[in-house]
N, C-alpha and C positions, 0 to 999 in steps of 0.2 A: 868441844867438851868444855863445860864450865865447872870450875872448881871454886868453891866458897868455903870460908871458915865460919863456924858458928861460935857461940860464946864458950862452949866447953872445949874449944880448940880441936874438934874433930873435923876431918875433911869430908865434904859431901860433894859428889860429882853427879852431873846430869848430862845425858846425851841429847843434843839438839837434832831432831829428825827432819827439820825443814829442808835442808839441802838435799837429803836423800829423797824426800817426797818430790822435790823439783826435778831431780834426775829421772825418777820413775815416770813422771808425767810426760817429760820430753821424749823418753823412749817409747811410751805408749803412742804419742802423736806420730812419731816417725814410723812405727809399725803400721798404724792405721793408714798412713799415706802410701807406704810401700806395698802393702798387701794386694790391692787391686792391680798394681802394675805387675807383680809377680804372677798372679793368677792369670791375667790376660796373656802374658807372654809364655805361659806354660803349655798352652795348646798349640802345638806346631803342626802345620799342614803343609805338605809339599805341593804348592800351587802351580798350575800350568803357567807358561810365559806367553806374553803377547806384546806387540809393539804399541798397541793402541789402548792401553789401560788408562782409566781416569781416577782421580782422587775421590774418596768417598765423603759423604756429608755427615754431619754430627747427629742428625735425627734418624739415623738408620737403625735397623735391628738385623741380627745375623744368625744364620744357621751354619754351623760348621759340621762337615761330614768327614770324619777321620777314617772310618772304615764302613763297611756295609751294615754294621750293627752298632756303631758308636757315633752318636749325634750330640751336638751341643746347641742350645738356644741361648743367645746372649751370654756365652761363656759358662753356661751351667749344663751339666750333663742331663740328658733326657732320653726317653725312648720314643719310638715312632708313634705310638698311640697317644701319648700326652703332647707330642709336638704339635699335632693339629689343633688341640685345644689352646695351647699357648699362642700359636699363630693367630687364631681367631680372636683371642682376647686382646692381643697386641694390635691387630688390625682395627678393632673397634675403638681402642684407646687412641691410636695415632694412625688415622686412615691414610694420610699422605706420606708417611714414612716408608722409604723403600726397604725391601728385604735384600740383603746381600748373602749369597750362598758361597761359602768357602769350602770347596771340596778338594780332597787330595787328588792328584793327577792320575792315580791308579784306581780310582773309584769307577765302577761300571756306569755307563751312561744312563741306564734305566733307573738307577737309584736317584740320580740328580733330577731326572724328569719326574719321577714320582713325588719328590719333595716340591718341585715347582707346581705340579698339579694340586697337591695338598694345599699349598699356599694360595693358589687362585680360588680353590673351593672355600678357603677360610676368609676370603675377602681382601687379600693383599693386592694392592693396585700395581705396584712397580716391583719387578724382580730383576736383580742383576747377579752376574757371576763374577767372583773376585779372581783376578789373575795377577801375576807378577810382571812388571815391565822388563823387557829384555835389555 
């Protein structure tokens, strides 16, 4: 706060908002960086375990099957009808990118197979199932 005196000896004060603006912009940047991390970790799936799991590549795209009616494509909620369209669009955009299917261990086998068939019909080349290492 800056206080100055004028000729008639009255006090005039002004508030400097520059430090406040700096703090708000820093907080905005922090939230922009932290939000994708929070969203990605918010979808939890109880994966099956295997001794022979591999690390995934960065050019992949994923389908998460949380229940028989709850699907996510690249961490965005979707339904079964629009999933096929999204798979086809992504397969055209990145034909060499593998599809990683993350399914809860309690999901029935036919649901996973139907997603795999849908991906093959959409033009996806490589399909993998995600597991946890023991």
